[in-house]
Each structure stands twice: as structure tokens, then as C-alpha cells.
Backbone as JSON, one array per atom type, in Angstrom:
{
  "sequence": "MKNTWAASNLAGSEEIFEALHTGLKVSLIATPRDRLKTCRSDERVSDVLQRNTESYDYIPVVDVKTGDNQPIIGLFHAANYKSNHVADGRIRGIFKPMSEEFIIGPDSRILDFIKDADARPCRLLVSGSNITGLVSLSDLQRLPVRAALFALITGFEITMMDAIRRIYKSEMDWMSVLSPDRRSHVKSEKKKSEETDAFVDTLLFTQFADKKSLIKKRFTKVRTKSSLEKTLKAIEALRNKVAHANEYADSPSQARTVCKTVRELLQLRLEIAEL",
  "N": [[40.28, -1.89, -22.25], [37.93, 0.58, -22.82], [34.46, -0.23, -22.94], [32.33, 0.88, -25.33], [30.06, 0.81, -26.59], [27.2, 0.41, -25.09], [24.84, 2.82, -24.29], [25.47, 5.97, -22.67], [23.98, 5.68, -19.17], [23.57, 8.18, -18.31], [23.01, 9.49, -20.35], [19.91, 11.71, -21.77], [19.19, 11.91, -18.74], [17.52, 13.17, -17.13], [15.34, 13.91, -18.76], [14.24, 11.74, -18.92], [13.69, 10.7, -16.37], [11.33, 12.16, -15.82], [9.39, 11.37, -17.82], [9.2, 8.92, -17.44], [8.4, 8.96, -14.53], [5.92, 10.34, -15.0], [4.49, 8.72, -16.48], [4.18, 6.81, -14.53], [1.49, 6.55, -13.0], [-1.03, 7.98, -10.54], [-2.93, 6.46, -10.58], [-3.15, 3.84, -11.13], [-2.8, 2.61, -8.42], [-4.75, 3.04, -7.14], [-8.05, 2.27, -6.14], [-10.61, 1.05, -7.78], [-14.06, 2.94, -8.19], [-16.2, 1.19, -8.16], [-15.77, -0.32, -6.24], [-15.21, 0.77, -3.92], [-15.49, 0.43, -0.17], [-18.41, 1.64, 1.29], [-20.0, 4.51, 3.39], [-23.09, 5.35, 5.01], [-24.44, 9.25, 5.22], [-26.1, 8.97, 7.78], [-25.86, 7.15, 9.37], [-24.85, 4.81, 12.01], [-22.13, 5.23, 13.9], [-20.91, 3.04, 15.35], [-22.06, 1.03, 14.1], [-20.72, 1.27, 11.98], [-18.28, 0.92, 11.86], [-18.07, -1.71, 13.39], [-18.48, -3.47, 11.37], [-16.47, -2.8, 9.51], [-14.54, -4.69, 8.58], [-12.17, -4.98, 6.87], [-10.44, -3.34, 8.29], [-10.26, -0.62, 7.27], [-8.73, 2.49, 7.09], [-9.41, 5.09, 5.6], [-13.08, 5.71, 5.02], [-15.28, 6.39, 2.16], [-18.02, 8.33, 2.39], [-21.51, 8.29, 1.78], [-24.48, 10.15, 0.05], [-27.69, 10.45, 1.79], [-29.68, 9.61, -0.11], [-31.42, 7.09, -1.93], [-30.69, 4.65, -4.37], [-28.44, 3.54, -7.27], [-26.15, 5.35, -7.79], [-24.82, 7.09, -5.73], [-23.91, 9.68, -4.53], [-20.56, 10.47, -3.46], [-19.74, 12.41, -0.63], [-17.69, 13.05, 1.48], [-15.09, 12.09, 3.77], [-15.17, 9.4, 5.94], [-12.67, 9.13, 8.57], [-11.87, 6.51, 9.79], [-9.96, 4.76, 11.08], [-8.18, 6.62, 13.19], [-11.02, 7.65, 14.64], [-11.77, 5.15, 15.82], [-9.96, 4.5, 17.24], [-9.47, 7.12, 19.41], [-11.74, 7.87, 20.03], [-15.12, 7.74, 21.57], [-16.99, 5.18, 20.14], [-19.52, 6.28, 19.57], [-22.98, 8.13, 18.37], [-23.55, 9.32, 14.71], [-22.62, 9.23, 11.95], [-23.02, 11.63, 10.38], [-21.65, 13.57, 11.93], [-19.53, 13.74, 12.34], [-17.87, 13.02, 10.0], [-15.39, 14.48, 7.73], [-16.17, 16.4, 5.5], [-16.58, 17.11, 1.24], [-13.71, 18.84, -0.15], [-11.14, 20.31, -1.42], [-8.74, 19.04, -0.34], [-8.96, 16.38, -0.63], [-8.96, 15.86, -3.1], [-7.45, 14.51, -6.12], [-6.03, 14.2, -9.32], [-6.49, 11.46, -11.65], [-4.39, 11.33, -13.35], [-2.28, 12.37, -12.13], [1.03, 12.03, -10.74], [2.38, 9.6, -8.99], [4.18, 9.67, -7.89], [4.36, 12.42, -6.79], [1.73, 12.02, -5.28], [3.54, 10.34, -3.17], [4.8, 12.08, -2.1], [3.72, 14.15, -0.5], [1.96, 11.84, 1.3], [1.8, 11.98, 4.02], [0.86, 14.02, 4.87], [-1.66, 14.32, 3.65], [-3.27, 11.54, 3.83], [-5.18, 10.34, 2.33], [-7.14, 10.15, -0.36], [-9.16, 11.23, -2.77], [-9.69, 10.08, -6.17], [-10.58, 12.18, -8.85], [-12.56, 12.36, -12.02], [-13.35, 14.2, -14.58], [-16.63, 15.32, -13.68], [-16.59, 12.64, -11.86], [-16.11, 10.44, -9.37], [-13.79, 8.46, -9.38], [-12.39, 6.95, -7.86], [-10.06, 5.7, -5.18], [-7.09, 6.52, -3.5], [-4.76, 5.84, -0.92], [-2.37, 6.1, 2.22], [-1.87, 3.39, 2.93], [-1.66, 2.16, 0.39], [1.26, 2.37, -0.54], [2.62, 0.36, -0.66], [1.94, -0.52, -3.05], [2.81, -2.71, -6.19], [3.54, -0.89, -8.19], [4.4, 1.46, -6.94], [6.83, 0.49, -5.65], [8.1, 0.46, -7.76], [8.44, 2.97, -8.66], [9.87, 3.84, -7.17], [11.84, 2.72, -6.88], [13.19, 3.23, -9.56], [13.53, 6.32, -8.92], [15.41, 6.38, -6.86], [17.35, 4.95, -7.98], [17.9, 6.77, -10.32], [18.63, 8.83, -8.15], [21.25, 7.77, -7.32], [22.56, 7.82, -9.97], [22.36, 10.37, -10.39], [24.36, 11.34, -8.24], [27.13, 9.89, -8.67], [27.57, 11.13, -11.01], [28.16, 13.5, -9.93], [30.67, 12.88, -8.43], [32.15, 12.09, -10.44], [32.78, 15.27, -11.37], [33.44, 16.5, -9.02], [35.57, 15.05, -8.01], [38.91, 15.1, -9.31], [40.53, 12.8, -10.32], [40.03, 9.14, -11.34], [41.75, 7.4, -9.09], [41.8, 9.79, -7.65], [38.66, 9.74, -5.88], [39.23, 7.15, -5.7], [41.11, 7.1, -3.44], [39.91, 7.96, -1.34], [38.28, 5.66, -0.09], [38.06, 2.82, 1.79], [40.62, 0.68, 2.37], [39.62, -1.82, 2.28], [37.0, -1.62, 0.6], [38.47, -0.3, -1.71], [39.85, -2.26, -3.0], [38.64, -4.21, -3.85], [37.04, -2.91, -5.45], [38.88, -2.16, -7.84], [39.42, -4.69, -8.01], [37.02, -5.69, -9.61], [37.29, -4.13, -12.12], [39.04, -4.99, -13.15], [38.43, -7.81, -13.64], [35.9, -6.98, -15.13], [37.53, -5.68, -17.32], [39.24, -7.77, -18.8], [37.14, -9.03, -19.89], [36.66, -7.56, -21.64], [34.63, -5.86, -21.32], [34.32, -3.28, -19.61], [33.34, -0.26, -18.59], [33.06, 1.85, -16.59], [34.78, 2.86, -13.88], [32.99, 4.11, -11.54], [30.95, 1.89, -11.62], [30.89, 0.23, -10.13], [31.39, 0.63, -7.7], [29.52, 0.47, -4.29], [26.61, 1.96, -2.89], [26.83, 2.54, -0.4], [30.01, 3.53, -0.5], [29.34, 5.31, -2.3], [28.17, 7.51, -1.1], [30.05, 7.77, 0.84], [31.94, 9.35, -0.64], [30.32, 11.55, -1.37], [30.09, 12.78, 1.06], [32.15, 13.74, 1.44], [33.22, 15.68, -0.15], [31.72, 17.15, 0.16], [29.88, 20.82, -0.38], [27.13, 21.84, 0.56], [24.98, 23.87, 2.24], [24.4, 22.64, 4.84], [24.56, 20.89, 7.63], [26.91, 18.18, 8.82], [25.61, 16.09, 10.19], [23.09, 16.11, 9.44], [23.68, 15.83, 6.63], [24.46, 12.87, 6.49], [22.23, 11.51, 8.08], [20.42, 12.17, 6.46], [21.35, 10.25, 3.9], [21.85, 7.85, 5.31], [18.83, 7.31, 5.46], [17.84, 7.36, 2.92], [19.91, 5.42, 2.32], [18.6, 2.87, 3.92], [16.13, 2.82, 2.38], [16.65, 2.3, 0.03], [17.65, -0.06, 0.07], [15.94, -1.9, 0.88], [13.85, -1.51, -1.22], [14.98, -2.97, -3.4], [16.24, -4.67, -2.5], [13.36, -6.39, -2.54], [11.61, -6.26, -0.1], [9.53, -5.12, 2.63], [8.62, -2.21, 3.05], [6.89, -0.3, 3.59], [4.82, -1.54, 5.34], [3.24, -0.56, 7.69], [1.38, 2.18, 9.13], [3.47, 3.97, 10.03], [5.84, 3.57, 8.88], [5.1, 3.82, 5.98], [4.67, 6.51, 6.29], [7.62, 7.04, 6.67], [8.95, 6.46, 4.42], [7.51, 8.66, 3.13], [8.62, 10.95, 4.16], [11.0, 10.17, 3.69], [11.45, 10.59, 0.94], [10.95, 13.09, 0.4], [12.96, 14.39, 0.64], [14.95, 13.21, -0.11], [14.69, 14.29, -2.98], [15.07, 16.78, -2.63], [17.85, 16.92, -1.76], [18.67, 15.42, -4.18], [19.02, 17.85, -5.49], [20.45, 19.65, -4.63], [23.3, 18.0, -4.69], [23.04, 17.93, -7.13], [24.36, 20.35, -7.68], [26.73, 20.03, -7.14]],
  "CA": [[39.58, -1.06, -23.48], [36.38, 0.82, -22.51], [33.13, -0.36, -23.96], [31.6, 2.13, -25.97], [28.59, -0.17, -27.6], [25.8, 0.68, -24.29], [24.5, 4.04, -24.63], [25.77, 6.14, -21.01], [23.03, 5.75, -17.76], [23.35, 9.88, -17.6], [22.22, 10.32, -21.86], [18.79, 12.59, -21.25], [18.73, 11.34, -18.03], [16.38, 14.14, -16.62], [14.13, 13.69, -19.34], [14.06, 10.14, -18.89], [12.97, 10.79, -15.37], [10.15, 12.98, -15.91], [8.82, 10.39, -18.81], [8.83, 7.82, -16.29], [7.37, 9.49, -13.32], [5.29, 11.1, -15.85], [4.15, 7.89, -16.88], [3.69, 5.86, -13.3], [0.26, 7.61, -12.41], [-1.81, 7.1, -9.07], [-4.44, 5.75, -10.7], [-2.36, 2.23, -11.03], [-2.59, 2.08, -7.61], [-6.17, 3.41, -6.79], [-9.12, 1.37, -5.92], [-11.97, 2.06, -8.51], [-15.25, 3.42, -7.65], [-17.13, 0.5, -8.29], [-15.15, -1.53, -5.63], [-15.4, 1.53, -2.6], [-16.74, 0.17, 0.62], [-18.51, 3.04, 1.3], [-21.35, 4.24, 4.61], [-24.16, 6.38, 4.8], [-24.24, 9.88, 6.44], [-27.34, 8.56, 8.97], [-25.74, 5.31, 10.28], [-24.41, 5.08, 13.3], [-20.92, 5.35, 13.8], [-20.44, 1.98, 15.44], [-22.43, -0.1, 13.11], [-19.86, 0.91, 10.41], [-17.01, 0.37, 12.88], [-18.52, -2.97, 13.26], [-18.67, -3.81, 9.37], [-15.31, -2.52, 8.56], [-13.5, -6.03, 8.86], [-11.21, -4.86, 6.53], [-9.83, -2.52, 8.83], [-10.14, 0.85, 6.25], [-8.63, 4.05, 7.51], [-10.61, 5.82, 5.33], [-14.33, 5.23, 4.39], [-16.08, 7.38, 1.59], [-19.41, 9.09, 2.95], [-22.04, 8.51, 0.29], [-25.59, 10.73, 0.89], [-28.57, 9.09, 1.89], [-30.3, 9.14, -1.58], [-31.31, 5.79, -2.25], [-29.83, 4.32, -5.84], [-26.82, 3.12, -7.35], [-25.17, 6.12, -8.29], [-25.3, 7.77, -4.53], [-22.93, 10.65, -4.38], [-19.66, 10.44, -2.11], [-19.98, 13.93, -0.23], [-16.83, 13.22, 2.4], [-14.38, 10.79, 4.22], [-14.44, 9.25, 7.63], [-12.0, 8.88, 9.41], [-12.36, 5.07, 11.18], [-8.99, 4.08, 12.14], [-8.47, 7.81, 13.8], [-12.1, 7.94, 15.31], [-11.58, 3.88, 16.76], [-8.68, 4.9, 18.27], [-9.36, 8.06, 20.11], [-12.46, 8.45, 20.86], [-16.04, 6.28, 21.8], [-17.72, 5.12, 19.59], [-20.82, 7.01, 19.43], [-23.08, 9.83, 17.29], [-23.71, 9.52, 13.65], [-21.21, 9.34, 10.8], [-23.25, 13.19, 10.01], [-21.32, 14.09, 13.15], [-17.88, 13.26, 12.69], [-17.2, 13.03, 8.91], [-14.94, 15.37, 6.82], [-17.07, 17.25, 4.06], [-15.7, 16.75, 0.9], [-13.07, 19.65, -0.14], [-10.1, 20.19, -2.54], [-7.68, 19.09, 0.3], [-8.91, 15.36, -0.96], [-8.92, 15.43, -4.62], [-5.97, 13.96, -7.22], [-6.37, 13.5, -10.52], [-6.08, 10.29, -11.9], [-3.42, 11.6, -14.03], [-1.41, 12.71, -11.37], [2.43, 11.13, -10.63], [2.57, 8.11, -7.92], [5.71, 10.74, -7.06], [3.85, 13.67, -6.43], [1.14, 11.19, -4.0], [4.21, 10.02, -2.29], [5.24, 13.15, -1.19], [2.57, 14.55, 0.74], [0.7, 10.96, 1.57], [2.27, 11.49, 5.5], [-0.03, 15.26, 5.25], [-2.78, 13.8, 3.3], [-3.44, 10.03, 3.05], [-6.3, 10.28, 1.63], [-7.54, 11.45, -1.53], [-10.22, 10.59, -4.14], [-9.43, 10.64, -7.96], [-11.7, 12.73, -9.68], [-12.45, 12.72, -13.75], [-14.55, 15.31, -14.79], [-17.49, 15.12, -12.49], [-16.82, 12.2, -11.3], [-14.81, 10.16, -8.32], [-13.24, 7.68, -10.37], [-11.41, 5.94, -6.95], [-9.55, 6.6, -3.9], [-6.11, 5.93, -3.2], [-4.31, 5.97, 0.63], [-1.17, 6.23, 2.45], [-1.53, 2.07, 2.71], [-1.68, 1.88, -1.02], [2.31, 2.77, -0.88], [2.98, -0.63, -0.85], [2.08, -0.99, -3.99], [3.98, -2.48, -6.78], [4.11, 0.2, -9.16], [4.82, 2.54, -5.86], [7.64, 0.08, -5.62], [8.57, 0.71, -9.32], [8.54, 4.46, -9.23], [10.74, 4.17, -5.54], [13.13, 1.98, -7.71], [13.66, 4.62, -10.34], [13.56, 7.47, -8.1], [16.92, 6.03, -6.21], [18.51, 4.89, -9.45], [18.42, 8.4, -10.83], [19.67, 9.66, -7.22], [22.65, 6.92, -7.71], [23.25, 8.61, -11.0], [22.85, 11.88, -9.81], [25.8, 11.32, -7.15], [27.76, 9.12, -9.88], [27.84, 12.26, -11.96], [28.61, 14.84, -9.23], [31.66, 12.27, -7.79], [33.15, 13.17, -11.57], [32.5, 16.59, -11.28], [34.27, 17.14, -7.74], [37.07, 14.98, -8.09], [40.19, 15.63, -10.46], [40.83, 11.39, -11.36], [39.42, 8.17, -10.99], [42.72, 7.83, -8.65], [41.71, 10.98, -6.59], [38.12, 9.21, -5.7], [39.5, 5.75, -5.32], [41.87, 7.72, -2.37], [39.05, 8.0, 0.06], [37.36, 4.41, -0.54], [38.87, 2.23, 2.39], [41.49, -0.24, 1.81], [38.79, -3.07, 1.41], [36.44, -1.54, -0.4], [39.36, 0.03, -3.04], [40.86, -3.41, -3.7], [37.05, -4.94, -4.18], [36.67, -1.91, -6.68], [40.12, -2.74, -8.45], [39.21, -6.32, -8.38], [36.09, -5.63, -10.21], [37.45, -3.3, -12.87], [40.7, -5.96, -13.76], [37.48, -8.77, -14.44], [35.73, -6.49, -16.7], [38.28, -5.36, -18.63], [39.86, -8.74, -19.36], [35.89, -9.43, -20.92], [36.22, -5.73, -22.76], [32.99, -5.14, -20.66], [34.19, -1.87, -19.04], [32.65, 0.69, -18.61], [33.3, 3.21, -15.73], [35.37, 2.36, -12.82], [32.17, 4.43, -10.49], [30.03, 1.65, -11.68], [31.21, -1.19, -8.97], [31.2, 0.9, -6.18], [28.23, 0.51, -3.92], [25.82, 3.07, -2.39], [27.87, 2.82, 0.39], [31.08, 4.09, -1.43], [29.39, 6.65, -3.17], [27.71, 8.06, -0.33], [31.22, 8.48, 1.43], [32.89, 10.2, -1.42], [29.8, 12.42, -1.39], [30.25, 13.32, 2.28], [33.96, 13.78, 1.85], [33.48, 17.14, -0.8], [29.82, 17.81, -0.02], [29.96, 22.15, -0.06], [26.43, 23.03, 0.07], [24.56, 24.47, 3.64], [24.01, 21.35, 5.7], [25.55, 20.02, 8.7], [27.56, 16.59, 8.32], [25.03, 15.27, 10.49], [22.06, 15.82, 8.19], [23.41, 14.77, 5.52], [24.26, 11.86, 6.95], [21.02, 11.2, 8.43], [19.47, 11.51, 5.17], [21.7, 9.64, 3.03], [21.24, 6.56, 6.05], [17.57, 7.16, 5.54], [17.65, 7.06, 1.67], [19.94, 3.74, 1.62], [17.68, 2.18, 4.03], [14.68, 2.58, 1.48], [16.89, 1.67, -1.49], [18.09, -1.43, 0.41], [14.39, -2.43, 1.25], [13.12, -1.87, -2.5], [16.01, -3.21, -3.7], [16.18, -6.61, -2.22], [11.79, -6.77, -2.47], [11.13, -6.33, 1.47], [8.43, -4.51, 3.26], [9.16, -0.65, 3.13], [5.39, 0.64, 4.33], [3.71, -2.45, 5.74], [2.52, 0.3, 8.77], [1.49, 3.44, 8.75], [4.52, 5.05, 10.67], [6.96, 3.17, 8.16], [4.46, 4.35, 5.47], [5.12, 8.15, 6.34], [8.97, 7.65, 6.65], [8.35, 7.12, 3.2], [7.4, 9.92, 2.3], [9.7, 11.64, 3.89], [12.28, 9.96, 3.1], [11.24, 10.62, -0.87], [11.21, 14.67, 0.05], [14.53, 14.29, 1.94], [15.79, 12.24, -1.72], [14.44, 15.14, -3.84], [15.91, 17.87, -2.09], [19.46, 16.42, -1.78], [19.26, 15.86, -5.62], [18.96, 19.1, -6.47], [22.18, 20.35, -4.11], [24.22, 17.13, -5.32], [23.07, 18.04, -8.89], [24.67, 21.42, -7.66], [28.31, 20.38, -6.84]],
  "C": [[37.99, -0.95, -22.61], [35.58, 0.24, -23.42], [32.32, 0.69, -24.31], [30.2, 1.54, -26.92], [27.35, 0.31, -26.22], [25.64, 2.36, -24.49], [24.89, 4.87, -23.18], [24.41, 6.43, -20.11], [22.89, 7.23, -17.86], [22.77, 10.26, -19.19], [20.6, 10.39, -21.04], [18.73, 11.84, -20.03], [17.93, 12.02, -16.91], [15.19, 14.47, -17.12], [13.69, 12.6, -19.5], [13.32, 9.78, -17.56], [11.8, 10.99, -15.47], [9.24, 12.36, -17.05], [8.78, 9.35, -17.83], [8.1, 7.85, -15.24], [6.16, 9.82, -13.69], [4.0, 9.59, -16.2], [3.71, 6.57, -15.89], [2.29, 6.74, -12.95], [-0.79, 7.01, -11.38], [-2.84, 6.42, -9.34], [-4.13, 3.76, -11.17], [-2.54, 1.74, -9.81], [-3.91, 2.42, -6.32], [-7.02, 2.12, -6.78], [-10.28, 1.97, -6.35], [-13.0, 2.05, -7.47], [-16.28, 2.49, -6.86], [-16.49, -0.39, -6.96], [-15.06, -1.3, -3.94], [-16.1, 0.6, -1.75], [-17.16, 1.68, 1.26], [-19.94, 2.88, 2.88], [-22.07, 5.63, 4.12], [-23.88, 7.77, 5.56], [-24.91, 9.59, 7.52], [-26.71, 7.6, 9.11], [-25.3, 5.72, 11.22], [-23.05, 4.21, 13.13], [-20.12, 3.94, 14.31], [-20.42, 0.93, 15.06], [-21.26, -0.16, 11.83], [-18.5, 0.87, 11.17], [-17.07, -0.86, 12.5], [-18.18, -4.07, 12.14], [-17.55, -3.66, 8.95], [-14.16, -3.56, 9.07], [-12.6, -5.64, 8.01], [-9.73, -3.97, 6.74], [-9.65, -1.33, 8.23], [-9.85, 1.67, 6.95], [-9.22, 4.77, 7.11], [-12.13, 5.0, 4.59], [-15.12, 6.09, 3.73], [-17.65, 7.27, 2.51], [-20.63, 9.17, 1.86], [-23.76, 9.37, 1.16], [-26.8, 9.39, 0.98], [-29.36, 8.88, 0.76], [-30.5, 7.87, -1.53], [-30.97, 5.58, -3.93], [-29.0, 3.86, -5.97], [-26.03, 4.11, -7.85], [-25.21, 7.18, -6.84], [-23.83, 8.31, -4.31], [-21.99, 10.49, -3.15], [-19.63, 12.4, -1.44], [-18.46, 14.03, 1.06], [-16.19, 11.5, 2.58], [-14.84, 10.69, 5.63], [-13.4, 8.61, 7.95], [-11.86, 7.53, 10.39], [-11.35, 5.0, 11.65], [-8.78, 5.33, 13.28], [-10.1, 7.89, 14.98], [-12.42, 6.52, 16.42], [-10.38, 4.3, 17.94], [-8.93, 5.41, 19.05], [-10.82, 8.65, 20.28], [-13.87, 7.39, 21.21], [-16.89, 6.48, 20.47], [-19.25, 4.91, 19.32], [-21.74, 7.78, 18.34], [-23.32, 8.82, 16.21], [-22.5, 9.99, 12.86], [-21.56, 11.26, 10.43], [-22.19, 14.07, 10.7], [-20.11, 14.21, 12.89], [-17.22, 13.37, 11.29], [-16.37, 14.15, 8.59], [-15.42, 15.17, 5.52], [-16.16, 17.01, 2.91], [-14.81, 18.48, 0.27], [-11.37, 19.52, -0.75], [-8.59, 19.69, -1.87], [-7.85, 17.1, 0.12], [-9.25, 14.72, -2.25], [-7.46, 15.55, -5.2], [-6.87, 13.81, -8.65], [-5.9, 12.19, -10.82], [-4.58, 9.89, -12.77], [-2.06, 11.75, -13.42], [-0.22, 11.53, -11.13], [2.04, 10.49, -9.12], [3.36, 9.19, -7.22], [4.82, 11.31, -6.32], [2.45, 13.26, -5.5], [1.84, 11.06, -2.87], [4.37, 11.06, -1.24], [4.78, 13.9, -0.38], [1.32, 13.5, 1.58], [0.88, 11.17, 2.62], [0.21, 13.0, 5.66], [-1.59, 14.76, 4.82], [-2.96, 12.49, 2.64], [-4.21, 9.35, 2.89], [-6.68, 10.58, 0.69], [-8.51, 10.27, -2.53], [-9.9, 11.17, -5.92], [-10.63, 11.33, -8.43], [-11.37, 13.06, -11.09], [-13.53, 13.04, -14.33], [-14.99, 15.69, -13.7], [-17.77, 14.6, -11.68], [-15.81, 11.81, -10.64], [-14.68, 8.83, -8.93], [-12.19, 6.5, -9.01], [-10.97, 6.73, -5.86], [-7.97, 5.78, -3.92], [-5.71, 6.58, -1.77], [-2.83, 5.73, 0.85], [-0.89, 4.61, 2.53], [-1.25, 1.41, 1.38], [0.0, 2.08, -1.46], [2.9, 1.69, -0.85], [2.77, -1.62, -2.04], [3.08, -1.91, -5.04], [4.75, -1.33, -7.79], [4.52, 1.26, -8.24], [6.77, 1.72, -5.58], [8.89, 0.78, -6.77], [9.12, 2.13, -8.95], [9.74, 4.85, -7.71], [12.07, 4.07, -6.8], [13.83, 3.15, -8.66], [14.16, 5.88, -9.91], [15.05, 7.45, -7.37], [17.95, 5.19, -6.81], [18.87, 6.11, -9.56], [19.3, 9.03, -9.56], [21.08, 9.24, -7.48], [23.36, 7.63, -9.13], [23.89, 9.61, -10.79], [24.22, 11.67, -8.98], [27.0, 11.08, -7.93], [28.5, 10.71, -11.05], [28.81, 13.8, -11.15], [30.14, 14.13, -8.6], [32.71, 13.2, -9.21], [33.59, 14.2, -11.56], [34.02, 17.15, -10.2], [35.71, 16.23, -7.79], [37.73, 14.86, -9.43], [40.22, 14.3, -11.13], [40.03, 10.42, -10.8], [40.74, 7.77, -9.22], [42.22, 8.48, -7.22], [40.32, 10.23, -5.29], [39.16, 7.9, -4.74], [40.45, 5.51, -3.83], [41.16, 7.48, -1.09], [37.99, 6.82, 0.46], [38.34, 3.82, 0.8], [39.77, 0.89, 1.86], [40.52, -1.33, 0.85], [38.23, -3.2, 0.26], [37.14, -0.95, -2.05], [39.65, -0.85, -3.57], [39.76, -4.36, -3.95], [36.92, -4.13, -5.52], [37.55, -2.06, -8.13], [39.58, -4.27, -9.3], [38.41, -6.64, -9.64], [36.37, -5.5, -11.72], [38.1, -4.39, -13.51], [39.4, -7.03, -14.27], [36.85, -8.13, -15.33], [36.35, -6.09, -17.78], [39.14, -6.64, -19.22], [38.46, -9.51, -19.91], [36.15, -8.56, -21.68], [35.01, -5.65, -22.68], [33.09, -3.58, -19.75], [34.09, -0.97, -19.58], [32.79, 2.18, -18.45], [33.62, 2.41, -14.41], [33.87, 2.33, -11.36], [31.25, 3.25, -10.85], [29.93, 0.09, -10.75], [31.73, -1.02, -7.55], [29.63, 0.74, -5.91], [27.72, 1.84, -3.35], [26.83, 3.95, -1.3], [29.41, 4.09, 0.06], [30.04, 5.52, -1.63], [28.66, 7.79, -2.2], [28.98, 8.85, 0.46], [31.6, 9.57, 0.63], [31.9, 11.54, -1.69], [29.53, 13.5, 0.11], [31.47, 13.91, 2.26], [33.65, 14.87, 1.04], [31.76, 17.42, -0.8], [30.24, 19.27, 0.66], [28.61, 22.97, 0.05], [26.19, 23.32, 1.85], [23.82, 23.6, 4.39], [25.26, 20.87, 6.39], [25.45, 18.49, 8.57], [26.36, 15.4, 9.08], [23.75, 15.09, 10.14], [22.18, 15.31, 7.5], [24.21, 13.77, 5.64], [23.43, 10.64, 7.32], [19.83, 11.26, 7.33], [20.18, 10.75, 4.25], [21.5, 8.29, 3.65], [19.77, 6.4, 5.45], [17.49, 6.71, 3.74], [18.73, 5.65, 1.33], [19.3, 2.69, 2.17], [16.39, 1.62, 2.93], [15.54, 2.17, 0.69], [17.42, -0.2, -1.14], [16.85, -2.55, 0.4], [13.65, -2.53, -0.2], [13.9, -3.14, -3.0], [16.02, -4.94, -4.01], [14.69, -6.81, -2.01], [11.24, -6.82, -1.08], [10.29, -5.56, 1.29], [9.1, -3.12, 3.44], [8.03, 0.25, 3.83], [4.49, 0.09, 4.67], [2.86, -1.37, 6.97], [2.35, 1.49, 8.53], [2.75, 4.33, 9.16], [5.77, 4.49, 9.75], [6.62, 3.7, 6.55], [5.22, 6.43, 5.12], [6.4, 8.54, 6.52], [9.08, 7.3, 5.27], [8.8, 8.36, 2.47], [8.46, 10.99, 2.83], [10.75, 11.64, 3.91], [12.46, 10.73, 1.26], [11.88, 12.4, -0.37], [12.64, 14.77, 0.24], [15.48, 14.26, 0.59], [15.73, 13.71, -2.6], [15.25, 16.44, -3.31], [17.16, 17.63, -2.32], [19.85, 15.94, -3.3], [19.45, 16.67, -6.09], [20.26, 19.77, -5.74], [23.18, 19.48, -4.17], [24.55, 17.68, -6.73], [24.35, 19.26, -9.0], [26.43, 21.52, -7.43], [29.29, 20.54, -7.8]]
}
């Protein structure tokens, strides 16, 4: 007997998706203004690099004015300069002046930051006329980002399940696509659930790899099979790291891969929703 006590995991899923990600704001992962390590525009590059013991990729540049409220006038890309240039000259000659490229609102969604953090890896949070903090690509490893990614991937799996229900005529239809071992496992789990009067939906006993196979079998959008497989494989790899509390962005290259995977997931989610 099917358990009808719990609400469907699809109930209001799109509204919940938006509300959840709106609540996960970029300010949750930013470094506050009063904790930022800064440098002056008149300092020598070599001196700034020498005291950058934390190996920050970007260091805010402040005006040479004295006082506690020195305005931030741009960013010094310390990581790039250190690795690709001779540490000579002064900061004012090589820092990037403040522009819209570096600005983000503190209430912006973490998801929106992730989507282009590989292209815009350092952003200054601006509230009113004040800079209130800084967020960078290296912050993708923080806990609120993991929560955002987990919610995103869970929503993607729900979208896959919804599509499977539409594109397959029956449970028997999609079960026939699974390998004998996986089919046997799903049937066994379904039986256990029915025996305890906890059965809700057979699809809940499938793994991500099962859903991936089922979607690939009936995917009709304009996308090559190799492209679809590559994207689903990348999403699955990120899912496993996030779900199992593994490191997923502990290097610049891994963090950039996360950004790329998130963009691909969002696009594929739209395509699957239209199947």
C-alpha cells in the first residue's frame, strides 16, 4: 500500500527552489570589511607579497590617505602577479581599479556568485555606498556553499524523476532499462518498504546512476550523446563529493570545475524539464 501521509517531494518544487537559494546569500560566505587584509597603492609589490603569508589571491587596495576609513580603490591580483611577473614596482602601477566587474550585492544568491565565479573570481560586497566585505573563488569550500550545491543537486534529481514519470509509460517500462542487478535491488527495496507500510514511490529506490541511464535512454533534445554523458558524469561526481562531505573545491582548478558544472546542471535541468 502506498504511503500518502508525507507531502510529495515535488510539491511546489520550483517555488521552494527559488526561495531556498534566495535565502542562501553571498554575505554568508564573505569576509567582513573589518577583517580584510589590505595594501596601499604606494607600497612596493615585493613588500606586499612578502607579508601575504596567508597566500590570498586578491588583496584590496586602499588609498594612501591616513585614518581608519581608507577607501578601497581596487584589487591587487597577488596570485597572478607572483606567479607570472617579477615582483618589482609599486602597487599603483599594476592593481585593477574599482569597477562594476568587482561589485556584488550582499543579498545576492550564492548560486549566482558560483555561476560566474570562474570568470569573476573576486567580488567586493557593496551595501549602499559602503564596501562591506569580499568574496572569492576560494570561498566555494565554505559550508553555506555546500548547502547550496546540495539543494541544487537534489532539485536536479527531482527534476530527473519527474521527467522519468512522464517519458516512460509505466514502472515496468523504466525498470526494464535497468541492469538485472539494479532492477533486482530496486525491487527488493520496494518490497521491504511495502512490508513496513512505508512505500511511496519506486523511483525513490533508484540511485543517481539509474536515473542517469533512464534519462539518457529517452533524451530527445539537441545534444550529442557524448555531451550528455559528460555533463551527467560531472554532475554525478560533484554530487558524490558534496553528499559524502568530501572536498570539492580545495584548489583553483577544482573550484572552476564546480562553476562550470553548476552552469551545465542548470542548463540541463531546463532541457530535462521539457522532455
